[in-house]
N, C-alpha and C positions, 0 to 999 in steps of 0.2 A: 791946524795940525797938518801933517804931511798929506793925508788923503782928502782933506777938505771937508770932512764930516763934522769936525769939532772946531770950535773957536779956541784961541789961546787960553781962555779961562775954562776950557773943557765943557762948554755948553754945546748942545746939539744944534747943528745947522739943519733945521727941519726940511727946508726946501731941497737941499743937496741929498739928504737921506731919502726923501720921497722920490726924487728923480732917479737916483741910483737903484733903488730897490722896488720900483713900481711893479715890475713883473713878478717879483716874489710875493708881494702883498696881493696882487691880483690873483695869483695862484692859490694863496691861502684862503681867500674869501670868495673866490669864484666870481668876481665882478658884481657881488651883491650890493656894494656901496655901503655907506655909513649906517643906513637904516637897519641893516641886517646884523650889525655887531651887537651882541648882547650887552646890556648895561647893568651895572651893579645896582641893586636896590638898597635904599637906606639912606 
């Protein structure tokens, strides 16, 4: 797509999203890493 975040079949380009929004994600989780993200049980 135009901004490079989606493929023509509308799949997410995860690497591009991760690179573009790294600071936003860092701010949300405070640098806690993947271990601090709560997981759904079940």
